[in-house]
Backbone bond lengths (Angstrom), bond angles and torsions (degrees), N, CA, C in turn:
res aa  C-N    CA-C-N  psi(-1)  N-CA   C-N-CA  omega(-1)  CA-C   N-CA-C  phi
1 M - - - 1.476 - - 1.524 109.67 -
2 D 1.298 116.87 133.29 1.456 122.12 178.43 1.526 108.62 -73.42
3 R 1.344 117.79 117.86 1.456 121.47 -176.68 1.526 111.57 -66.30
4 R 1.340 118.05 -11.19 1.460 121.19 -178.94 1.515 112.37 -85.02
5 N 1.347 118.09 -13.03 1.457 121.01 179.96 1.525 110.19 -62.58
6 G 1.335 115.98 139.92 1.455 120.65 178.56 1.512 114.21 85.81
7 F 1.339 117.06 4.10 1.451 120.53 179.16 1.525 109.84 -131.13
8 K 1.323 115.74 156.59 1.460 120.81 172.81 1.523 108.20 -136.33
9 W 1.315 115.79 157.70 1.454 122.00 -179.57 1.523 109.56 -110.99
10 A 1.326 115.45 144.20 1.458 122.14 169.72 1.518 107.04 -120.42
11 A 1.336 117.08 146.25 1.461 120.43 -177.08 1.518 109.98 -137.90
12 A 1.340 115.81 144.50 1.461 121.77 175.65 1.517 108.21 -145.28
13 R 1.342 117.15 134.22 1.470 121.50 -178.72 1.518 109.70 -113.46
14 S 1.340 116.14 141.28 1.456 121.05 178.59 1.523 108.89 -156.33
15 P 1.348 118.09 158.59 1.468 119.56 174.74 1.523 109.60 -65.30
16 A 1.318 116.29 147.25 1.466 120.10 175.72 1.522 107.74 -101.76
17 V 1.306 118.00 -101.45 1.460 121.57 178.74 1.517 107.74 -136.97
18 S 1.316 116.52 166.40 1.463 120.09 177.29 1.521 109.17 -130.03
19 S 1.337 115.82 168.12 1.458 122.94 178.39 1.523 112.26 55.59
20 I 1.333 116.19 43.33 1.454 120.83 177.44 1.523 108.93 -85.65
21 A 1.315 116.99 127.91 1.463 120.48 -175.01 1.515 112.48 -71.02
22 S 1.316 117.09 -35.76 1.464 119.42 -178.86 1.510 109.99 -155.28
23 I 1.319 115.50 162.52 1.461 120.36 174.72 1.513 109.76 -58.19
24 G 1.322 116.57 -41.62 1.461 120.57 -177.99 1.511 112.80 -60.92
25 S 1.344 117.82 -42.45 1.459 119.73 -178.77 1.516 111.34 -69.06
26 F 1.343 117.46 -35.00 1.464 120.68 177.85 1.517 110.20 -63.27
27 F 1.318 117.27 -50.45 1.450 120.22 -173.44 1.526 113.75 -86.86
28 S 1.327 117.48 9.11 1.459 120.36 168.85 1.519 111.02 -100.77
29 L 1.339 116.55 4.59 1.458 119.87 175.54 1.527 109.71 -61.24
30 P 1.355 118.08 153.32 1.469 120.84 -171.59 1.515 115.27 -53.38
31 F 1.335 118.84 -38.83 1.457 119.21 -175.09 1.518 112.48 -74.71
32 F 1.338 118.81 -4.46 1.455 121.15 175.24 1.530 112.34 -102.15
33 R 1.318 118.40 -9.75 1.459 120.58 -170.54 1.515 113.61 -79.69
34 S 1.322 117.59 -13.13 1.460 120.36 -171.14 1.517 113.57 -80.93
35 R 1.329 119.82 -4.27 1.458 120.75 -178.09 1.518 110.60 -151.70
36 R 1.315 113.96 161.80 1.461 120.02 175.82 1.530 108.62 -78.73
37 M 1.305 116.68 130.01 1.453 120.58 -175.33 1.519 111.03 -101.11
38 V 1.323 115.23 147.87 1.459 121.82 170.21 1.523 106.53 -113.96
39 L 1.322 116.37 107.29 1.458 121.58 -176.39 1.521 110.28 -104.81
40 V 1.323 114.85 130.93 1.461 122.19 -179.69 1.528 108.12 -121.55
41 L 1.325 116.45 120.61 1.459 121.24 176.05 1.523 109.30 -90.17
42 A 1.328 116.60 124.29 1.466 122.39 173.07 1.525 107.47 -109.06
43 I 1.323 115.73 124.00 1.462 120.65 -171.79 1.527 108.80 -151.19
44 G 1.309 117.58 156.94 1.458 118.07 177.96 1.514 113.87 175.65
45 D 1.335 114.99 -178.82 1.464 124.06 177.60 1.523 112.03 50.47
46 L 1.345 114.74 51.55 1.464 119.61 -179.14 1.534 111.93 -79.21
47 H 1.327 117.21 -37.60 1.478 122.50 177.27 1.527 112.33 53.14
48 I 1.337 115.33 43.89 1.469 121.09 178.15 1.537 108.68 -94.19
49 P 1.308 120.65 131.71 1.475 128.96 2.80 1.527 113.30 -101.63
50 H 1.320 118.22 10.97 1.463 120.99 -169.25 1.528 113.16 -71.51
51 R 1.336 116.78 -37.05 1.468 119.50 -178.73 1.529 112.61 -118.19
52 A 1.316 116.99 -9.78 1.462 121.98 177.83 1.524 107.85 -153.37
53 P 1.332 118.55 141.18 1.465 120.11 -178.15 1.519 113.63 -72.97
54 D 1.331 117.15 -30.28 1.464 120.68 -175.87 1.525 108.56 -171.56
55 L 1.331 116.01 174.18 1.460 120.41 168.99 1.519 109.57 -62.78
56 P 1.339 118.64 148.91 1.460 119.40 173.02 1.527 110.97 -55.26
57 A 1.324 116.57 140.68 1.465 121.10 -177.43 1.524 111.89 -57.49
58 K 1.327 117.37 -36.35 1.469 119.61 -179.09 1.520 111.28 -68.19
59 F 1.330 117.75 -31.80 1.461 120.09 175.36 1.526 110.20 -71.44
60 K 1.313 116.80 -42.41 1.462 120.17 -178.49 1.526 111.68 -62.28
61 S 1.324 116.66 -36.72 1.464 119.55 -179.92 1.519 111.67 -71.35
62 M 1.330 117.41 -22.04 1.460 121.71 -179.91 1.523 112.16 -86.06
63 L 1.319 116.65 -36.75 1.460 120.99 -175.35 1.519 109.04 -85.30
64 V 1.325 115.35 100.64 1.462 120.91 -175.31 1.525 109.92 -116.56
65 P 1.334 117.98 148.29 1.470 121.09 178.99 1.524 111.85 -62.71
66 G 1.328 115.17 150.04 1.458 120.88 172.82 1.511 116.03 90.43
67 K 1.329 118.52 -3.24 1.465 121.18 -178.39 1.526 112.78 -106.20
68 I 1.316 116.94 -21.23 1.468 122.10 -173.32 1.521 109.29 -112.86
69 Q 1.340 116.45 131.04 1.465 120.59 -177.04 1.530 113.18 -86.55
70 H 1.317 117.72 -34.27 1.463 121.47 -176.17 1.527 109.30 -139.07
71 I 1.344 116.25 145.68 1.461 121.16 174.13 1.520 108.96 -125.37
72 L 1.331 116.18 128.32 1.458 123.11 174.25 1.523 107.37 -113.23
73 C 1.317 116.40 114.62 1.463 121.01 -178.42 1.516 109.38 -112.26
74 T 1.323 116.31 124.85 1.462 120.96 -176.15 1.523 113.24 -76.03
75 G 1.337 117.93 -9.53 1.455 120.06 176.56 1.510 114.12 113.05
76 N 1.346 114.69 -173.67 1.461 123.79 -173.12 1.527 111.42 58.09
77 L 1.356 113.94 45.50 1.462 119.50 167.63 1.523 108.20 -70.80
78 C 1.342 113.91 -42.91 1.470 125.90 176.10 1.529 113.97 85.89
79 I 1.326 119.52 -40.57 1.463 119.35 -178.93 1.526 110.66 -132.87
80 K 1.336 115.62 158.16 1.464 122.39 -175.79 1.525 112.23 -62.79
81 E 1.323 117.54 -31.60 1.461 120.03 -178.06 1.525 111.78 -60.31
82 V 1.320 117.19 -34.16 1.471 120.29 178.17 1.526 109.64 -70.22
83 H 1.330 116.94 -41.48 1.468 121.15 174.74 1.526 110.02 -55.92
84 D 1.319 117.42 -47.20 1.467 121.27 -177.88 1.528 111.08 -64.95
85 Y 1.322 117.12 -37.58 1.467 120.28 177.67 1.525 110.89 -62.74
86 L 1.327 117.53 -47.29 1.464 120.39 179.45 1.524 110.70 -62.98
87 K 1.323 116.66 -38.72 1.465 121.00 179.24 1.524 110.86 -63.09
88 S 1.330 116.96 -29.93 1.468 120.37 178.63 1.523 112.04 -71.08
89 L 1.337 116.61 -22.82 1.465 120.46 178.91 1.521 111.39 -79.47
90 S 1.335 116.64 -37.41 1.466 122.01 178.33 1.524 108.47 -157.44
91 P 1.329 117.38 132.12 1.469 118.98 179.06 1.523 113.27 -69.51
92 D 1.348 117.36 -19.92 1.464 120.09 -179.64 1.527 108.81 -89.63
93 L 1.323 115.21 80.31 1.462 122.71 -174.11 1.524 109.93 -110.12
94 H 1.333 116.06 127.36 1.463 122.36 179.51 1.527 108.22 -122.08
95 I 1.328 116.35 128.11 1.462 121.74 -174.91 1.520 109.64 -133.25
96 T 1.324 116.36 138.13 1.465 120.84 168.50 1.527 108.56 -112.30
97 R 1.311 115.17 158.23 1.455 120.42 -169.40 1.527 112.09 -84.77
98 G 1.335 115.34 126.70 1.451 121.46 169.02 1.513 110.04 -89.22
99 E 1.306 116.85 166.67 1.465 119.82 -174.54 1.525 113.21 -70.77
100 Y 1.360 118.03 -11.21 1.460 120.82 179.17 1.527 112.91 -109.83
101 D 1.308 117.82 7.48 1.465 120.05 -179.11 1.523 111.47 -75.42
102 E 1.333 115.69 137.23 1.457 121.29 177.81 1.526 111.71 -74.07
103 D 1.335 116.54 -32.79 1.464 120.88 -176.38 1.527 109.68 -83.81
104 V 1.319 116.38 105.51 1.464 120.66 -177.16 1.521 112.07 -79.13
105 R 1.333 117.11 -2.62 1.466 119.87 -179.56 1.526 112.32 -79.39
106 Y 1.320 118.14 -15.51 1.458 119.62 176.55 1.527 108.91 -62.82
107 P 1.348 118.16 137.37 1.471 120.12 -179.59 1.525 112.45 -74.94
108 E 1.331 115.66 162.28 1.466 121.18 176.53 1.522 111.03 -68.62
109 N 1.312 116.83 -39.15 1.465 121.60 174.80 1.516 108.85 -149.51
110 K 1.316 115.08 166.34 1.461 120.67 -175.16 1.514 108.91 -153.49
111 T 1.330 117.15 146.54 1.463 121.50 174.73 1.519 108.98 -124.95
112 L 1.327 115.42 150.21 1.461 121.47 176.77 1.510 108.86 -156.88
113 S 1.317 115.98 158.68 1.462 121.82 178.26 1.517 109.14 -108.63
114 I 1.332 115.27 133.28 1.460 122.31 174.76 1.517 106.76 -131.82
115 G 1.320 116.64 116.94 1.456 119.91 -174.73 1.518 110.04 60.71
116 Q 1.320 116.70 -130.49 1.458 121.55 -178.44 1.533 112.83 -94.15
117 F 1.317 117.07 10.02 1.458 120.51 -177.55 1.517 111.35 -113.18
118 K 1.335 115.04 144.97 1.458 121.21 169.36 1.522 107.15 -104.26
119 L 1.328 115.81 124.24 1.457 121.63 -176.97 1.518 110.19 -112.31
120 G 1.324 115.60 148.88 1.450 122.55 175.04 1.512 110.08 -122.65
121 L 1.325 115.46 151.64 1.457 121.54 -176.04 1.521 109.38 -135.56
122 C 1.327 116.75 132.24 1.468 121.01 172.04 1.521 108.14 -154.02
123 H 1.344 116.34 157.06 1.460 117.91 -179.26 1.517 111.50 -70.76
124 G 1.315 117.84 -49.06 1.457 120.45 176.46 1.516 115.40 115.74
125 H 1.356 118.42 -11.05 1.469 118.25 178.67 1.524 111.42 -70.05
126 Q 1.346 115.78 -13.89 1.467 120.31 178.11 1.528 112.11 -79.77
127 I 1.335 116.58 -16.06 1.465 121.76 -176.24 1.527 109.74 -79.28
128 V 1.326 115.92 130.35 1.467 121.47 179.46 1.525 109.26 -125.83
129 P 1.351 117.16 125.02 1.466 128.30 -9.79 1.539 110.96 -66.53
130 W 1.336 117.67 157.78 1.456 121.36 -179.44 1.528 110.98 -57.19
131 G 1.331 115.53 129.59 1.455 121.26 176.92 1.513 114.94 75.15
132 D 1.330 117.75 6.47 1.464 121.00 -176.77 1.528 110.80 -67.70
133 L 1.328 116.10 126.40 1.464 121.26 -175.54 1.520 112.92 -60.80
134 D 1.314 117.01 -45.52 1.461 119.69 -177.54 1.523 111.44 -65.78
135 S 1.333 117.40 -37.91 1.463 120.73 178.07 1.524 110.92 -68.33
136 L 1.331 117.11 -38.37 1.460 120.73 176.39 1.522 110.73 -66.09
137 A 1.334 116.69 -39.51 1.462 120.54 178.26 1.527 110.94 -64.54
138 M 1.328 117.10 -34.99 1.464 120.48 177.09 1.530 110.66 -64.07
139 L 1.336 116.79 -43.02 1.462 120.33 176.51 1.519 110.57 -63.48
140 Q 1.318 116.27 -39.03 1.457 120.71 178.78 1.525 111.02 -60.72
141 R 1.319 116.87 -41.18 1.467 120.64 177.49 1.524 110.92 -67.33
142 Q 1.324 117.06 -41.25 1.460 120.53 -179.65 1.529 111.71 -62.52
143 L 1.324 116.26 -39.23 1.461 120.70 179.90 1.522 112.21 -81.99
144 D 1.344 117.14 -12.58 1.465 123.81 -179.55 1.527 110.66 55.56
145 I 1.321 115.52 61.97 1.460 121.79 -175.03 1.525 110.76 -127.15
146 D 1.336 114.70 160.79 1.467 121.23 175.99 1.526 111.41 -85.36
147 I 1.335 115.69 -42.44 1.464 121.69 -173.09 1.525 109.14 -128.29
148 L 1.324 116.55 127.75 1.460 122.01 175.91 1.526 108.90 -108.47
149 V 1.331 116.03 125.81 1.464 122.14 175.02 1.522 107.63 -107.06
150 T 1.315 116.52 122.13 1.461 121.36 -174.57 1.524 109.82 -140.94
151 G 1.328 117.04 168.91 1.455 120.27 -177.30 1.515 112.62 -139.80
152 H 1.327 115.36 -135.39 1.465 126.63 174.05 1.525 114.52 80.16
153 T 1.322 119.38 -36.80 1.466 120.02 -176.68 1.528 112.65 -80.29
154 H 1.348 117.19 -16.33 1.469 123.15 -179.16 1.531 112.11 66.31
155 Q 1.316 117.32 20.89 1.466 122.27 178.54 1.521 109.56 -127.81
156 F 1.334 116.16 130.19 1.461 119.64 178.03 1.523 110.84 -65.92
157 K 1.325 115.35 135.30 1.459 122.52 172.92 1.526 107.97 -147.22
158 A 1.315 116.82 145.90 1.465 122.07 171.81 1.515 107.34 -152.31
159 Y 1.329 116.43 120.88 1.453 119.42 -176.70 1.516 109.84 -157.06
160 K 1.333 114.77 158.06 1.460 120.74 172.44 1.524 107.37 -94.66
161 H 1.339 114.95 139.28 1.459 118.89 -175.62 1.517 108.90 -155.58
162 E 1.327 116.28 124.78 1.462 122.76 176.23 1.532 112.83 50.86
163 G 1.313 116.16 47.01 1.460 119.88 173.80 1.509 115.50 83.87
164 G 1.325 118.30 4.54 1.461 121.42 178.66 1.515 111.03 -137.67
165 V 1.325 115.55 -179.15 1.461 121.84 178.00 1.525 108.47 -120.67
166 I 1.327 116.73 135.45 1.460 123.21 178.69 1.529 108.03 -119.73
167 I 1.334 116.08 128.18 1.464 121.65 -177.61 1.525 109.43 -126.74
168 N 1.320 115.87 128.61 1.460 122.44 172.61 1.526 106.94 -119.32
169 P 1.344 118.25 112.22 1.466 119.46 -176.32 1.516 114.45 -74.69
170 G 1.341 117.97 -4.97 1.455 120.96 -177.99 1.519 111.39 79.34
171 S 1.319 116.20 -162.43 1.465 122.18 178.18 1.522 109.45 -101.13
172 A 1.331 116.46 124.14 1.468 120.14 -177.00 1.524 112.46 -68.07
173 T 1.320 116.93 -20.29 1.466 120.47 179.37 1.524 113.25 -105.89
174 G 1.334 116.71 -5.64 1.461 119.83 -174.94 1.514 112.43 72.69
175 A 1.334 116.11 25.93 1.464 120.81 -178.72 1.525 110.72 -62.90
176 Y 1.315 115.89 147.01 1.465 119.97 178.10 1.521 109.74 -73.51
177 S 1.313 115.55 159.39 1.461 121.40 174.56 1.523 108.20 -143.27
178 S 1.320 116.09 175.81 1.466 119.66 177.23 1.520 111.37 -70.14
179 I 1.342 116.76 -13.77 1.461 121.81 178.94 1.523 110.81 -97.71
180 T 1.330 115.86 -42.28 1.461 121.60 -173.71 1.523 109.61 -129.72
181 Y 1.329 116.97 119.44 1.463 119.75 -178.16 1.525 112.28 -88.20
182 D 1.330 117.61 -34.48 1.468 120.64 -173.95 1.526 111.01 -123.12
183 A 1.327 116.95 59.52 1.463 121.63 -178.40 1.523 111.10 -72.51
184 N 1.337 116.31 145.29 1.455 120.96 170.60 1.527 108.79 -78.26
185 P 1.339 119.02 132.94 1.462 119.86 173.98 1.528 110.20 -57.75
186 S 1.330 116.60 138.00 1.467 119.61 -178.08 1.518 111.01 -156.94
187 F 1.327 114.92 155.28 1.455 122.30 168.66 1.514 107.87 -149.14
188 V 1.331 115.88 171.07 1.464 121.21 -175.40 1.522 109.88 -127.99
189 L 1.325 115.42 139.35 1.459 121.80 167.55 1.515 108.08 -114.61
190 M 1.324 116.39 131.26 1.456 121.55 175.47 1.520 109.34 -109.26
191 D 1.315 116.02 128.74 1.461 122.72 173.14 1.522 106.98 -103.29
192 I 1.328 116.82 111.19 1.463 121.83 -175.46 1.517 109.44 -102.33
193 D 1.323 115.80 123.89 1.462 121.83 -177.74 1.520 108.67 -145.02
194 G 1.337 117.35 104.15 1.457 121.12 -178.84 1.514 110.60 62.74
195 L 1.339 116.83 -125.95 1.461 121.93 178.85 1.532 111.77 -97.26
196 R 1.319 115.65 23.05 1.464 121.06 -179.29 1.528 109.86 -121.45
197 V 1.320 115.43 137.06 1.460 121.90 174.50 1.526 107.81 -127.74
198 V 1.325 116.68 118.20 1.458 120.50 174.84 1.525 107.57 -100.70
199 V 1.320 115.62 120.04 1.461 122.42 -178.14 1.528 108.15 -99.26
200 Y 1.328 116.48 118.75 1.462 122.01 174.82 1.526 107.84 -103.92
201 V 1.311 116.78 120.96 1.463 120.40 178.23 1.527 108.53 -105.11
202 Y 1.307 115.29 125.67 1.461 123.23 178.11 1.525 107.79 -103.72
203 E 1.324 116.47 120.03 1.464 121.32 179.18 1.524 109.74 -125.44
204 L 1.317 116.02 136.86 1.457 121.23 175.59 1.526 108.02 -94.91
205 I 1.336 115.13 108.68 1.462 121.43 -175.72 1.525 108.74 -123.93
206 D 1.322 116.58 119.62 1.471 122.17 -179.21 1.526 111.65 52.80
207 G 1.319 115.81 40.92 1.460 120.90 175.24 1.514 115.67 82.67
208 E 1.326 118.03 -1.60 1.461 121.78 -179.76 1.521 110.32 -119.52
209 V 1.333 115.50 145.80 1.457 120.71 178.84 1.526 109.64 -86.85
210 K 1.314 115.50 122.47 1.464 122.08 177.15 1.523 108.16 -108.57
211 V 1.336 116.27 136.15 1.463 120.93 -178.74 1.520 109.56 -122.20
212 D 1.315 116.60 122.09 1.462 122.75 172.02 1.518 108.38 -116.42
213 K 1.327 115.49 158.55 1.462 118.07 176.41 1.520 110.11 -129.24
214 I 1.324 114.25 146.99 1.459 122.00 175.42 1.517 107.03 -126.61
215 D 1.307 115.85 123.86 1.462 122.36 -175.50 1.523 109.08 -100.71
216 F 1.332 116.52 113.26 1.461 122.10 176.91 1.521 109.11 -105.53
217 K 1.324 116.08 130.72 1.466 120.72 177.41 1.517 109.46 -126.53
218 K 1.318 115.36 134.19 1.456 121.69 -180.00 1.520 108.19 -106.38
219 T 1.326 116.89 122.84 1.457 121.13 -178.24 1.516 110.00 -128.01
220 A 1.326 115.55 149.59 1.462 120.56 178.90 1.517 109.70 -71.71
221 T 1.330 115.78 141.38 1.455 120.74 175.78 1.514 109.46 -97.70
222 T 1.322 115.52 154.55 1.461 120.62 177.56 1.514 109.12 -82.59
223 Q 1.316 116.76 118.19 1.458 121.38 -178.46 1.526 110.94 -86.49
224 S 1.314 115.82 137.41 1.461 120.67 177.30 1.518 110.26 -72.19
225 A 1.308 118.10 148.79 1.462 122.76 179.59 1.514 111.90 -80.53
226 H 1.357 118.28 -7.83 1.465 121.43 -177.11 1.505 110.63 -71.70
């Protein structure tokens, strides 16, 4: 049974804030203090050191240990040092294998539950055509998940499609790919609360970090008696 049956998603995008010094300072703002947050970092396609020397310094200064509960990495870390760095941010680290990863022990895809959502993770080079919505939706149905986190295209995307949500955090280093030569470095933070997921996308544009948010809400649909 498709766990998405009987539900629909609503989405709204708006600017969040800019020039945030750290994840901690952003999420200590007054409107976040009233509840316990579940923060999920979605990140991937770093290609260190082959296509980029390191994460952008402004991203590194923002991503601090102790603020993020879960990390979903789409792959192409390439070296163990990047794995160890992500592990230092949160011990609950989930990684799928990209085609350039040295560690062949990473799985092709992975599923996990966080709060009331079932999430799936895959790199995306297996999807044909790359980044194709219908092919991604087919994988989403096969894994029976609410939210699919995928990568490979090096371009941020977040959208609702065929009863689910698909998120691509882009390339955290802005590494080039065969699809995108001049990608903006980006990563995603998801704030999961009940049947609501707020997606914050951090993009480095012209040397400054820009933050937008997309609010996804899952609501029950009224089923006909016929």
